[in-house]
DSSP file (Angstrom, degrees, kcal/mol; ACC not computed):
  #  RESIDUE AA STRUCTURE BP1 BP2  ACC     N-H-->O    O-->H-N    N-H-->O    O-->H-N    TCO  KAPPA ALPHA  PHI   PSI    X-CA   Y-CA   Z-CA
    1    1 A M              0   0    0      0, 0.0     2,-0.4     0, 0.0    51,-0.1   0.000 360.0 360.0 360.0 129.4  -27.7   -5.3    2.5
    2    2 A I  E     -a   52   0A   0     49,-1.0    51,-3.2     2,-0.0     2,-0.4  -0.777 360.0-168.4 -90.0 131.0  -24.1   -6.2    3.2
    3    3 A K  E     -a   53   0A   0     -2,-0.4     2,-0.4    49,-0.2    51,-0.2  -0.981   5.2-177.4-121.8 134.5  -21.9   -3.2    4.3
    4    4 A K  E     -a   54   0A   0     49,-2.8    51,-2.7    -2,-0.4     2,-0.5  -0.997  17.1-145.2-135.7 133.1  -18.1   -3.4    4.4
    5    5 A K  E     -a   55   0A   0     70,-0.4    72,-3.1    -2,-0.4    73,-1.5  -0.844  16.4-169.5 -97.9 130.1  -15.5   -0.9    5.5
    6    6 A I  E     -ab  56  78A   0     49,-2.7    51,-3.6    -2,-0.5     2,-0.5  -0.963   7.0-155.1-117.7 134.8  -12.1   -0.9    3.7
    7    7 A C  E     -ab  57  79A   0     71,-1.8    73,-2.7    -2,-0.4     2,-0.5  -0.947   6.2-149.8-110.1 132.0   -9.1    1.1    4.8
    8    8 A M  E     +ab  58  80A   0     49,-3.0    51,-1.5    -2,-0.5     2,-0.4  -0.874  23.3 178.6 -97.4 125.1   -6.4    2.2    2.3
    9    9 A M  E     + b   0  81A   0     71,-3.0    73,-3.0    -2,-0.5     2,-0.3  -0.967  17.3 105.6-132.0 146.2   -3.0    2.4    3.9
   10   10 A G  E     - b   0  82A   0     -2,-0.4    52,-2.3    50,-0.3    73,-0.1  -0.939  62.0 -56.3 167.8 177.5    0.5    3.3    2.5
   11   11 A A  S >  S-     0   0    0     71,-0.6     3,-0.9    79,-0.3     5,-0.3  -0.056  72.6 -69.1 -67.6 173.8    3.2    5.9    2.3
   12   12 A F  T 3  S+     0   0    0      1,-0.2    -1,-0.2    49,-0.2    22,-0.0  -0.399 114.0   7.2 -64.0 141.1    2.7    9.4    1.1
   13   13 A A  T 3  S+     0   0    0      1,-0.1    -1,-0.2    -3,-0.1    -2,-0.1   0.753  81.8 127.4  61.5  32.0    2.0    9.8   -2.7
   14   14 A V  S <  S-     0   0    0     -3,-0.9   101,-0.2    68,-0.1    71,-0.2   0.632  85.0 -99.1 -89.1 -14.5    1.6    6.1   -3.6
   15   15 A G  S  > S+     0   0    0     67,-0.1     4,-2.6    69,-0.1     5,-0.2   0.642  75.7 139.5 109.5  19.5   -1.7    6.8   -5.2
   16   16 A K  H  > S+     0   0    0     -5,-0.3     4,-2.2     2,-0.2     5,-0.2   0.954  80.0  42.6 -59.3 -51.2   -4.3    5.7   -2.6
   17   17 A T  H  > S+     0   0    0      1,-0.2     4,-2.7     2,-0.2    -1,-0.2   0.903 114.4  51.6 -63.1 -41.5   -6.6    8.7   -3.3
   18   18 A S  H  > S+     0   0    0      2,-0.2     4,-2.4     1,-0.2    -1,-0.2   0.880 108.5  51.4 -64.2 -38.2   -6.1    8.2   -7.1
   19   19 A L  H  X S+     0   0    0     -4,-2.6     4,-2.4     2,-0.2    -1,-0.2   0.928 111.9  46.7 -63.2 -44.3   -7.0    4.5   -6.8
   20   20 A V  H  X S+     0   0    0     -4,-2.2     4,-3.2     2,-0.2     5,-0.4   0.931 113.3  48.4 -63.6 -45.2  -10.2    5.3   -4.9
   21   21 A Q  H  X>S+     0   0    0     -4,-2.7     4,-2.1     1,-0.2     6,-1.2   0.890 112.6  48.8 -63.0 -39.7  -11.2    8.1   -7.3
   22   22 A Q  H  X5S+     0   0    0     -4,-2.4     4,-1.0     4,-0.3    -1,-0.2   0.915 116.6  42.9 -64.7 -42.7  -10.5    5.7  -10.3
   23   23 A Y  H  <5S+     0   0    0     -4,-2.4    -2,-0.2    -5,-0.2    -3,-0.2   0.935 124.4  31.9 -70.5 -47.3  -12.6    3.0   -8.7
   24   24 A V  H  <5S+     0   0    0     -4,-3.2    -3,-0.2    -5,-0.2    -2,-0.2   0.886 138.7  15.9 -81.1 -40.1  -15.5    5.0   -7.4
   25   25 A H  H  <5S-     0   0    0     -4,-2.1    -3,-0.2    -5,-0.4    -2,-0.2   0.433  90.9-124.5-117.8  -2.0  -15.7    7.8  -10.0
   26   26 A S  S  <<S+     0   0    0     -4,-1.0     2,-0.3    -5,-0.6    -4,-0.3   0.884  70.4 123.6  55.4  42.0  -13.6    6.5  -13.0
   27   27 A I        -     0   0    0     -6,-1.2     2,-0.4    -9,-0.2    -1,-0.2  -0.934  43.0-166.2-130.5 156.1  -11.5    9.6  -12.9
   28   28 A F        -     0   0    0     -2,-0.3     2,-0.4    -3,-0.1   118,-0.1  -0.998   3.2-166.6-139.1 137.6   -7.8   10.4  -12.6
   29   29 A S        -     0   0    0     -2,-0.4    -8,-0.1     2,-0.1    -2,-0.0  -0.987  18.6-151.6-125.1 136.0   -6.1   13.7  -11.9
   30   30 A D  S    S+     0   0    0     -2,-0.4     2,-0.4     2,-0.1    -1,-0.1   0.613  72.0 102.1 -75.7 -12.5   -2.4   14.5  -12.3
   31   31 A K        -     0   0    0      1,-0.0     2,-0.5    -3,-0.0    -2,-0.1  -0.588  69.6-139.8 -77.6 129.0   -2.7   17.1   -9.5
   32   32 A Y        +     0   0    0     -2,-0.4     2,-0.5     2,-0.0    -2,-0.1  -0.784  22.3 178.5 -93.4 126.1   -1.4   15.8   -6.2
   33   33 A H        -     0   0    0     -2,-0.5     2,-0.2     0, 0.0   -16,-0.1  -0.988  27.8-127.7-125.9 121.0   -3.3   16.8   -3.1
   34   34 A T        -     0   0    0     -2,-0.5     2,-0.5     1,-0.1    26,-0.1  -0.458  22.5-126.9 -66.1 132.6   -2.1   15.5    0.3
   35   35 A T        -     0   0    0     -2,-0.2     2,-0.6    24,-0.1    26,-0.3  -0.706  20.1-157.4 -79.8 128.0   -4.8   13.7    2.2
   36   36 A I        -     0   0    0     -2,-0.5     2,-0.8    24,-0.1    -2,-0.0  -0.940  65.2 -31.1-108.1 117.7   -5.1   15.2    5.7
   37   37 A G  S    S-     0   0    0     -2,-0.6    23,-2.4    24,-0.1     2,-0.3  -0.682 115.3 -30.3  78.8-111.7   -6.7   12.7    8.1
   38   38 A V  E     -C   59   0A   0     -2,-0.8     2,-0.4    21,-0.2    21,-0.2  -0.999  44.0-154.1-146.0 143.1   -9.1   10.6    6.2
   39   39 A K  E     -C   58   0A   0     19,-1.9    19,-3.4    -2,-0.3     2,-0.5  -0.960  18.8-153.2-113.9 138.5  -11.3   10.8    3.1
   40   40 A I  E     +C   57   0A   0     -2,-0.4     2,-0.3    17,-0.2    17,-0.2  -0.948  14.4 178.2-119.0 130.1  -14.4    8.6    2.9
   41   41 A E  E     -C   56   0A   0     15,-2.3    15,-3.1    -2,-0.5     2,-0.4  -0.926  11.7-153.9-124.0 151.0  -16.0    7.4   -0.3
   42   42 A K  E     +C   55   0A   0     -2,-0.3     2,-0.3    13,-0.2    13,-0.2  -0.961  18.8 161.9-125.3 144.9  -19.0    5.1   -0.7
   43   43 A T  E     -C   54   0A   0     11,-2.0    11,-3.3    -2,-0.4     2,-0.4  -0.983  30.6-127.5-154.2 158.5  -19.9    2.8   -3.6
   44   44 A R  E     -C   53   0A   0     -2,-0.3     2,-0.4     9,-0.2     9,-0.2  -0.931  21.6-165.0-112.7 135.0  -22.1   -0.2   -4.2
   45   45 A V  E     -C   52   0A   0      7,-2.9     7,-2.8    -2,-0.4     2,-0.9  -0.938  17.6-138.5-118.7 139.1  -20.8   -3.3   -5.9
   46   46 A D  E     -C   51   0A   0     -2,-0.4     2,-0.7     5,-0.2     3,-0.1  -0.865  25.4-175.5 -97.0 105.3  -22.8   -6.1   -7.4
   47   47 A L  E >  S-C   50   0A   0      3,-2.8     3,-1.1    -2,-0.9    -2,-0.0  -0.881  72.2 -28.2-107.6 105.9  -21.0   -9.2   -6.3
   48   48 A D  T 3  S-     0   0    0     -2,-0.7    -1,-0.2     1,-0.3    -2,-0.0   0.915 125.5 -50.1  53.1  47.0  -22.5  -12.3   -7.8
   49   49 A H  T 3  S+     0   0    0      1,-0.2    -1,-0.3    -3,-0.1    -3,-0.1   0.607 119.7 109.5  68.4  15.5  -25.9  -10.6   -8.0
   50   50 A S  E <   - C   0  47A   0     -3,-1.1    -3,-2.8     2,-0.0     2,-0.2  -0.985  68.8-127.5-119.5 124.7  -25.8   -9.5   -4.4
   51   51 A P  E     - C   0  46A   0      0, 0.0   -49,-1.0     0, 0.0     2,-0.4  -0.485  23.7-171.0 -72.9 138.5  -25.2   -5.8   -3.6
   52   52 A V  E     -aC   2  45A   0     -7,-2.8    -7,-2.9    -2,-0.2     2,-0.6  -0.994  14.5-144.5-129.0 123.3  -22.4   -4.9   -1.3
   53   53 A D  E     -aC   3  44A   0    -51,-3.2   -49,-2.8    -2,-0.4     2,-0.5  -0.784  16.7-159.2 -87.2 123.2  -22.0   -1.3    0.0
   54   54 A L  E     -aC   4  43A   0    -11,-3.3   -11,-2.0    -2,-0.6     2,-0.6  -0.895   9.9-164.9-104.3 130.1  -18.3   -0.4    0.4
   55   55 A I  E     -aC   5  42A   0    -51,-2.7   -49,-2.7    -2,-0.5     2,-0.6  -0.958  16.6-160.0-111.0 110.1  -17.3    2.4    2.6
   56   56 A I  E     -aC   6  41A   0    -15,-3.1   -15,-2.3    -2,-0.6     2,-0.7  -0.830   6.6-160.1-102.6 117.8  -13.7    3.2    1.6
   57   57 A W  E     -aC   7  40A   0    -51,-3.6   -49,-3.0    -2,-0.6     2,-1.0  -0.868   3.7-159.9 -97.9 112.4  -11.5    5.1    4.1
   58   58 A D  E     -aC   8  39A   0    -19,-3.4   -19,-1.9    -2,-0.7     2,-0.2  -0.812  17.5-155.3 -93.7  98.7   -8.6    6.7    2.3
   59   59 A L  E     - C   0  38A   0    -51,-1.5   -21,-0.2    -2,-1.0   -24,-0.1  -0.466  24.3 -95.0 -80.4 147.2   -6.1    7.3    5.2
   60   60 A H        -     0   0    0    -23,-2.4   -50,-0.3    -2,-0.2    -1,-0.1  -0.184  55.2 -84.4 -55.4 151.4   -3.5   10.0    5.0
   61   61 A G        -     0   0    0    -26,-0.3     2,-0.5   -52,-0.1   -50,-0.3  -0.292  48.1-157.9 -60.3 142.0    0.0    8.8    3.8
   62   62 A E        +     0   0    0    -52,-2.3    35,-0.1     1,-0.1     3,-0.1  -0.936  36.8 148.2-135.6 112.1    2.1    7.4    6.6
   63   63 A D  S    S+     0   0    0     -2,-0.5     2,-0.8     1,-0.2    -1,-0.1   0.588  71.1  69.6-107.1 -20.5    5.8    7.0    6.6
   64   64 A D    >   -     0   0    0      1,-0.1     3,-2.0     3,-0.0    -1,-0.2  -0.864  69.2-161.1-102.3 104.9    6.2    7.5   10.4
   65   65 A F  G >  S+     0   0    0     -2,-0.8     3,-1.0     1,-0.3    -1,-0.1   0.704  83.7  67.0 -63.3 -21.7    4.7    4.3   12.0
   66   66 A Q  G 3  S+     0   0    0      1,-0.2    -1,-0.3    -3,-0.1    -2,-0.0   0.704  98.6  53.7 -71.2 -17.7    4.2    5.9   15.4
   67   67 A H  G <  S+     0   0    0     -3,-2.0     2,-0.3     2,-0.1    -1,-0.2   0.275  70.6 129.9-105.1  12.0    1.6    8.3   14.0
   68   68 A V    <   -     0   0    0     -3,-1.0     2,-1.6    -4,-0.1     3,-0.1  -0.492  61.2-130.5 -63.7 127.9   -0.8    5.8   12.4
   69   69 A R    >   -     0   0    0     -2,-0.3     3,-1.9     1,-0.2     4,-0.4  -0.646  27.3-176.6 -82.5  90.6   -4.3    6.6   13.7
   70   70 A L  G >> S+     0   0    0     -2,-1.6     3,-1.2     1,-0.3     4,-0.5   0.742  75.0  71.1 -64.4 -22.5   -5.2    3.2   14.7
   71   71 A S  G >4 S+     0   0    0      1,-0.3     3,-0.9     2,-0.2    -1,-0.3   0.801  88.0  65.4 -63.7 -26.2   -8.7    4.3   15.7
   72   72 A Y  G <4 S+     0   0    0     -3,-1.9    -1,-0.3     1,-0.2    -2,-0.2   0.793  95.4  58.8 -63.0 -26.9   -9.4    4.7   11.9
   73   73 A L  G X4 S+     0   0    0     -3,-1.2     3,-2.1    -4,-0.4    -1,-0.2   0.691  77.2 115.1 -78.3 -18.5   -9.0    1.0   11.5
   74   74 A K  T << S+     0   0    0     -3,-0.9     3,-0.1    -4,-0.5    31,-0.0  -0.254  82.5  15.8 -57.7 134.3  -11.9    0.2   14.0
   75   75 A G  T 3  S+     0   0    0      1,-0.3   -70,-0.4     2,-0.0    -1,-0.3   0.479  89.8 150.6  82.7   3.1  -14.8   -1.6   12.3
   76   76 A S    <   -     0   0    0     -3,-2.1    -1,-0.3     1,-0.1   -70,-0.2  -0.423  31.7-172.1 -70.3 141.5  -12.7   -2.4    9.2
   77   77 A S  S    S+     0   0    0    -72,-3.1     2,-0.3     1,-0.3   -71,-0.2   0.605  72.5   3.6-100.8 -20.6  -13.7   -5.5    7.2
   78   78 A G  E     -b    6   0A   0    -73,-1.5   -71,-1.8    30,-0.1     2,-0.4  -0.989  62.2-141.1-162.4 161.5  -10.7   -5.4    4.9
   79   79 A L  E     -bd   7 110A   0     30,-2.0    32,-1.6    -2,-0.3     2,-0.5  -0.972   0.1-158.9-132.8 142.5   -7.5   -3.5    4.2
   80   80 A I  E     -bd   8 111A   0    -73,-2.7   -71,-3.0    -2,-0.4     2,-0.5  -0.982  11.3-161.1-119.9 119.1   -5.6   -2.4    1.0
   81   81 A F  E     -bd   9 112A   0     30,-2.4    32,-3.2    -2,-0.5     2,-0.4  -0.870  13.3-156.9 -99.0 130.1   -1.9   -1.7    1.5
   82   82 A V  E     +bd  10 113A   0    -73,-3.0   -71,-0.6    -2,-0.5     2,-0.3  -0.909  14.5 179.0-118.1 133.1   -0.6    0.4   -1.4
   83   83 A A  E     - d   0 114A   0     30,-2.8    32,-3.2    -2,-0.4     2,-0.6  -0.889  27.9-125.0-122.6 158.1    3.0    0.8   -2.6
   84   84 A D  E >   - d   0 115A   0      3,-0.5     3,-2.4    -2,-0.3     6,-0.3  -0.923  11.8-148.5-105.2 116.0    4.4    2.8   -5.5
   85   85 A G  T 3  S+     0   0    0     30,-2.4    39,-2.7    -2,-0.6    40,-1.6   0.726  97.3  58.4 -57.1 -23.2    6.4    0.7   -7.9
   86   86 A T  T 3  S+     0   0    0     37,-0.3     2,-0.4    29,-0.2    -1,-0.3   0.493 105.4  53.1 -86.9  -2.7    8.7    3.7   -8.7
   87   87 A R    X   -     0   0    0     -3,-2.4     3,-1.7     1,-0.1    -3,-0.5  -0.855  65.4-167.3-135.9  99.6    9.7    4.0   -5.0
   88   88 A K  T >> S+     0   0    0     -2,-0.4     3,-1.6     1,-0.3     4,-0.9   0.815  84.4  65.5 -57.2 -34.9   11.0    0.8   -3.5
   89   89 A T  H 3> S+     0   0    0      1,-0.3     4,-1.8     2,-0.2    -1,-0.3   0.780  90.4  66.0 -61.4 -25.9   10.9    2.1    0.1
   90   90 A T  H <> S+     0   0    0     -3,-1.7     4,-2.2    -6,-0.3   -79,-0.3   0.750  93.6  60.6 -69.9 -21.4    7.1    2.3   -0.1
   91   91 A L  H <> S+     0   0    0     -3,-1.6     4,-2.3    -4,-0.4    -1,-0.2   0.934 106.3  44.1 -69.6 -45.8    6.9   -1.5   -0.3
   92   92 A S  H  X S+     0   0    0     -4,-0.9     4,-2.4     2,-0.2    -2,-0.2   0.865 112.0  54.7 -66.9 -33.5    8.5   -1.9    3.1
   93   93 A T  H  X S+     0   0    0     -4,-1.8     4,-2.5     2,-0.2    -2,-0.2   0.945 109.0  47.6 -61.1 -47.4    6.3    0.9    4.4
   94   94 A A  H  X S+     0   0    0     -4,-2.2     4,-1.9     1,-0.2    -2,-0.2   0.909 113.2  47.7 -60.9 -43.3    3.2   -1.0    3.2
   95   95 A L  H  X S+     0   0    0     -4,-2.3     4,-1.8     2,-0.2    -1,-0.2   0.870 111.7  50.1 -68.5 -36.2    4.4   -4.3    4.7
   96   96 A N  H  X S+     0   0    0     -4,-2.4     4,-2.2     2,-0.2    -2,-0.2   0.897 109.3  51.5 -66.8 -40.2    5.3   -2.5    8.0
   97   97 A L  H  X S+     0   0    0     -4,-2.5     4,-2.7     1,-0.2    -2,-0.2   0.873 106.7  54.7 -63.7 -36.1    1.8   -1.0    8.1
   98   98 A K  H  X S+     0   0    0     -4,-1.9     4,-2.8     2,-0.2    -1,-0.2   0.926 107.5  49.6 -60.9 -44.1    0.3   -4.4    7.5
   99   99 A Q  H  X S+     0   0    0     -4,-1.8     4,-2.4     2,-0.2    -2,-0.2   0.909 111.4  48.6 -62.1 -42.5    2.2   -5.7   10.6
  100  100 A I  H  X S+     0   0    0     -4,-2.2     4,-1.7     2,-0.2    -1,-0.2   0.923 112.6  48.3 -62.6 -44.7    0.9   -2.8   12.7
  101  101 A A  H  X S+     0   0    0     -4,-2.7     4,-3.6     1,-0.2     5,-0.5   0.916 111.2  50.4 -62.9 -43.0   -2.6   -3.4   11.5
  102  102 A D  H  X S+     0   0    0     -4,-2.8     4,-1.9     1,-0.2    -1,-0.2   0.911 110.7  49.3 -60.9 -42.9   -2.3   -7.1   12.3
  103  103 A N  H  < S+     0   0    0     -4,-2.4    -1,-0.2    -5,-0.2    -2,-0.2   0.820 120.5  37.1 -66.2 -30.4   -1.0   -6.4   15.8
  104  104 A T  H  < S+     0   0    0     -4,-1.7    -2,-0.2    -5,-0.2    -1,-0.2   0.902 133.9  18.1 -87.2 -46.3   -3.9   -4.0   16.4
  105  105 A M  H  < S-     0   0    0     -4,-3.6    -3,-0.2     1,-0.3    -2,-0.2   0.515 100.3-118.6-106.2  -8.1   -6.9   -5.6   14.6
  106  106 A G     <  -     0   0    0     -4,-1.9     2,-0.6    -5,-0.5    -1,-0.3  -0.299  63.5 -35.7  81.2 176.8   -5.9   -9.2   14.2
  107  107 A T        +     0   0    0     -2,-0.1    -5,-0.1    -3,-0.1     3,-0.0  -0.618  68.6 179.8 -79.2 119.1   -5.6  -10.5   10.7
  108  108 A L        -     0   0    0     -2,-0.6   -30,-0.1     1,-0.1   -31,-0.1  -0.746  43.0 -81.8-107.5 159.8   -8.2   -9.1    8.4
  109  109 A P        +     0   0    0      0, 0.0   -30,-2.0     0, 0.0     2,-0.3  -0.408  67.1 159.9 -57.0 138.5   -8.8   -9.8    4.7
  110  110 A F  E     -d   79   0A   0    -32,-0.2     2,-0.3    -2,-0.1    29,-0.3  -0.973  30.4-155.9-155.2 164.3   -6.3   -7.7    2.8
  111  111 A I  E     -d   80   0A   0    -32,-1.6   -30,-2.4    -2,-0.3     2,-0.5  -0.965  19.1-130.4-139.5 158.9   -4.4   -7.2   -0.5
  112  112 A L  E     -de  81 140A   0     27,-2.7    29,-2.5    -2,-0.3     2,-0.5  -0.961  22.5-163.5-109.6 122.0   -1.2   -5.5   -1.4
  113  113 A V  E     -de  82 141A   0    -32,-3.2   -30,-2.8    -2,-0.5     2,-0.7  -0.917   8.1-161.2-107.0 126.3   -1.5   -3.2   -4.4
  114  114 A V  E     -de  83 142A   0     27,-2.5    29,-2.3    -2,-0.5   -30,-0.2  -0.931  25.2-158.9-105.7 110.9    1.6   -2.0   -6.2
  115  115 A N  E     +d   84   0A   0    -32,-3.2   -30,-2.4    -2,-0.7   -29,-0.2  -0.342  56.9  50.0 -91.9 166.2    0.5    1.1   -8.1
  116  116 A K    >   +     0   0    0     27,-0.3     3,-1.9   -32,-0.2    28,-0.2   0.826  49.7 154.8  77.4  38.9    1.9    3.0  -11.1
  117  117 A V  G >   +     0   0    0     26,-2.7     3,-1.3     1,-0.3    27,-0.2   0.713  68.1  72.0 -65.6 -18.7    2.3    0.0  -13.5
  118  118 A D  G 3  S+     0   0    0      1,-0.3    -1,-0.3    25,-0.2     3,-0.2   0.660  97.4  49.9 -68.6 -14.3    1.9    2.5  -16.3
  119  119 A L  G X  S+     0   0    0     -3,-1.9     3,-2.8     1,-0.1    -1,-0.3  -0.102  71.2 139.0-109.9  32.4    5.4    3.7  -15.3
  120  120 A K  G X   +     0   0    0     -3,-1.3     3,-1.5     1,-0.3    -1,-0.1   0.779  64.4  62.7 -51.9 -33.8    6.9    0.2  -15.3
  121  121 A E  G 3  S+     0   0    0      1,-0.3    -1,-0.3    -3,-0.2    -2,-0.1   0.695 105.9  47.3 -67.5 -16.5   10.1    1.5  -17.0
  122  122 A D  G <  S+     0   0    0     -3,-2.8    -1,-0.3   -35,-0.0    -2,-0.2   0.311  84.8 132.1-103.3   6.9   10.8    3.6  -13.9
  123  123 A W    <   -     0   0    0     -3,-1.5   -37,-0.3    -4,-0.3   -38,-0.1  -0.306  35.6-175.5 -67.3 141.4   10.1    0.9  -11.3
  124  124 A E        +     0   0    0    -39,-2.7     2,-0.5   -40,-0.2   -38,-0.2   0.545  62.8  92.6-103.1 -17.6   12.5    0.3   -8.5
  125  125 A I  S    S-     0   0    0    -40,-1.6    -2,-0.1   -41,-0.0   -40,-0.0  -0.688  73.6-138.3 -83.5 125.6   10.6   -2.7   -7.2
  126  126 A D     >  -     0   0    0     -2,-0.5     4,-1.5     1,-0.1     3,-0.5  -0.544  13.7-126.8 -83.3 145.9   11.9   -6.0   -8.6
  127  127 A P  H  > S+     0   0    0      0, 0.0     4,-2.3     0, 0.0     5,-0.2   0.839 112.0  61.0 -56.7 -32.7    9.7   -8.8   -9.8
  128  128 A E  H  > S+     0   0    0      1,-0.2     4,-2.2     2,-0.2     5,-0.2   0.886 101.0  52.8 -62.7 -38.6   11.7  -11.1   -7.5
  129  129 A D  H  > S+     0   0    0     -3,-0.5     4,-1.9     1,-0.2    -1,-0.2   0.916 110.7  47.0 -61.3 -42.7   10.7   -9.0   -4.5
  130  130 A L  H  X S+     0   0    0     -4,-1.5     4,-2.5     1,-0.2    -2,-0.2   0.866 109.4  53.8 -68.7 -36.1    7.1   -9.4   -5.5
  131  131 A N  H  X S+     0   0    0     -4,-2.3     4,-2.1     2,-0.2    -1,-0.2   0.904 108.3  50.0 -63.6 -40.9    7.5  -13.2   -6.0
  132  132 A E  H  X S+     0   0    0     -4,-2.2     4,-0.8     2,-0.2    -2,-0.2   0.904 111.4  48.3 -63.8 -41.5    8.9  -13.5   -2.5
  133  133 A I  H ><>S+     0   0    0     -4,-1.9     5,-1.6     1,-0.2     3,-0.8   0.911 110.1  52.1 -64.6 -42.5    6.0  -11.6   -1.1
  134  134 A D  H ><5S+     0   0    0     -4,-2.5     3,-2.0     1,-0.2    -2,-0.2   0.877 103.2  58.3 -61.2 -38.6    3.6  -13.8   -3.0
  135  135 A K  H 3<5S+     0   0    0     -4,-2.1    -1,-0.2     1,-0.3    -2,-0.2   0.749  98.5  60.8 -63.7 -23.3    5.3  -16.9   -1.6
  136  136 A K  T <<5S-     0   0    0     -4,-0.8    -1,-0.3    -3,-0.8    -2,-0.2   0.389 125.9-102.1 -84.1   3.6    4.4  -15.7    1.9
  137  137 A G  T < 5S+     0   0    0     -3,-2.0     2,-0.7     1,-0.3    -3,-0.2   0.619  77.7 138.6  87.7  13.2    0.7  -15.8    0.9
  138  138 A I      < -     0   0    0     -5,-1.6     2,-0.5   -27,-0.0    -1,-0.3  -0.837  51.7-134.1 -94.9 118.5    0.3  -12.1    0.3
  139  139 A H        -     0   0    0     -2,-0.7   -27,-2.7   -29,-0.3     2,-0.5  -0.600  23.6-163.4 -75.8 120.4   -1.8  -11.4   -2.7
  140  140 A V  E     -e  112   0A   0     -2,-0.5     2,-0.4   -29,-0.2   -27,-0.2  -0.899   8.4-173.5-109.1 130.6   -0.1   -8.7   -4.9
  141  141 A I  E     -e  113   0A   0    -29,-2.5   -27,-2.5    -2,-0.5     2,-0.5  -0.991  16.4-143.4-123.8 129.9   -2.0   -6.9   -7.6
  142  142 A L  E     +e  114   0A   0     -2,-0.4     2,-0.3   -29,-0.2   -27,-0.2  -0.809  32.8 171.9 -91.7 125.9   -0.2   -4.5  -10.0
  143  143 A T        -     0   0    0    -29,-2.3   -26,-2.7    -2,-0.5     2,-0.4  -0.811  32.6-148.6-130.3 167.4   -2.4   -1.5  -10.8
  144  144 A S     >  -     0   0    0      5,-1.6     4,-2.3    -2,-0.3     5,-0.3  -0.917   2.3-170.0-135.7 112.1   -2.5    1.9  -12.5
  145  145 A A  T  4 S+     0   0    0     -2,-0.4    -1,-0.1     1,-0.2  -130,-0.0   0.813  91.0  57.1 -65.6 -28.0   -4.7    4.5  -11.0
  146  146 A K  T  4 S+     0   0    0      1,-0.2    -1,-0.2    -3,-0.1  -118,-0.0   0.944 121.1  22.6 -69.6 -48.8   -4.0    6.6  -14.1
  147  147 A T  T  4 S-     0   0    0      2,-0.1    -2,-0.2     0, 0.0    -1,-0.2   0.640 102.5-121.5 -93.8 -15.8   -5.1    4.1  -16.7
  148  148 A G    >X  +     0   0    0     -4,-2.3     3,-1.7     1,-0.3     4,-0.6   0.439  49.3 168.0  88.6   0.2   -7.5    2.1  -14.5
  149  149 A E  T 34 S-     0   0    0     -5,-0.3    -5,-1.6     1,-0.3    -1,-0.3  -0.289  71.4 -19.9 -57.0 120.5   -5.5   -1.1  -15.1
  150  150 A D  T 3> S+     0   0    0     -7,-0.2     4,-1.6    -2,-0.1    -1,-0.3   0.560  99.8 121.3  58.4  15.3   -6.7   -3.8  -12.6
  151  151 A V  H <> S+     0   0    0     -3,-1.7     4,-1.9    -7,-0.2     5,-0.2   0.954  77.4  44.6 -68.7 -50.2   -8.1   -1.2  -10.2
  152  152 A D  H  X S+     0   0    0     -4,-0.6     4,-2.6     1,-0.2     5,-0.2   0.905 112.0  53.9 -59.4 -41.1  -11.6   -2.8  -10.3
  153  153 A Q  H  > S+     0   0    0      1,-0.2     4,-2.5     2,-0.2    -1,-0.2   0.873 105.8  53.2 -62.7 -37.5  -10.1   -6.2  -10.0
  154  154 A A  H  X S+     0   0    0     -4,-1.6     4,-2.1     2,-0.2    -1,-0.2   0.949 112.8  42.3 -63.2 -49.3   -8.2   -5.3   -6.8
  155  155 A F  H  X S+     0   0    0     -4,-1.9     4,-2.4     1,-0.2    -2,-0.2   0.880 114.5  51.7 -66.5 -37.2  -11.4   -4.0   -5.1
  156  156 A E  H  X S+     0   0    0     -4,-2.6     4,-2.5    -5,-0.2    -1,-0.2   0.914 108.6  51.0 -65.9 -41.9  -13.4   -6.9   -6.3
  157  157 A L  H  X S+     0   0    0     -4,-2.5     4,-2.3     1,-0.2    -2,-0.2   0.936 112.4  45.8 -61.2 -46.4  -10.9   -9.4   -5.0
  158  158 A L  H  X S+     0   0    0     -4,-2.1     4,-2.5     1,-0.2    -1,-0.2   0.910 110.8  53.4 -64.1 -40.5  -10.8   -7.8   -1.6
  159  159 A T  H  X S+     0   0    0     -4,-2.4     4,-2.5     1,-0.2     5,-0.2   0.920 109.0  49.4 -59.9 -43.3  -14.7   -7.6   -1.5
  160  160 A R  H  X S+     0   0    0     -4,-2.5     4,-2.4     1,-0.2    -1,-0.2   0.923 110.4  50.4 -61.0 -44.3  -14.8  -11.3   -2.2
  161  161 A K  H  X S+     0   0    0     -4,-2.3     4,-0.9     1,-0.2    -2,-0.2   0.900 112.5  47.2 -61.5 -40.5  -12.3  -12.1    0.6
  162  162 A M  H  < S+     0   0    0     -4,-2.5     3,-0.3     1,-0.2    -2,-0.2   0.907 113.9  45.8 -68.8 -41.7  -14.4  -10.0    3.0
  163  163 A V  H  < S+     0   0    0     -4,-2.5    -2,-0.2     1,-0.2    -1,-0.2   0.858 113.9  48.9 -71.1 -35.4  -17.7  -11.5    2.1
  164  164 A E  H  <        0   0    0     -4,-2.4    -1,-0.2     1,-0.2    -2,-0.2   0.648 360.0 360.0 -79.6 -14.5  -16.4  -15.1    2.2
  165  165 A K     <        0   0    0     -4,-0.9    -1,-0.2    -3,-0.3    -2,-0.1   0.507 360.0 360.0 -65.0 360.0  -14.7  -14.6    5.6
């Protein structure tokens, strides 16, 4: 049995918990609950007829880079950095957290998720910004935790990257 730990990182209220709940339980709640510390979920994925157990660590929202609990990252096989398309500042937060994680853990398989595609008319993040990030080799996936759009695909892509590493 293959087991892989994934850490979800990003600013406050970008939808990390909602993405995990949508992926693991196929549910969405409009009620916002701040994550304190870390929430851990487990799920099994069938990847090309091979089961992979995912242990998903949903880390508390982080806007202050000095307070990232780097000990949470230990043992991680992959990382998901989450930004909120309706708040441009969360994109730079996600990219800064990636840099901190790289400096601490070395480069791990990762993806960048820009959440809330269901609110596209309210987005502050420009497609040009995402194209520039993509040109740097950072895989960007646009998701909606609310509708489930591309949530499964994001986790599957990261799982593939982790297993192939």
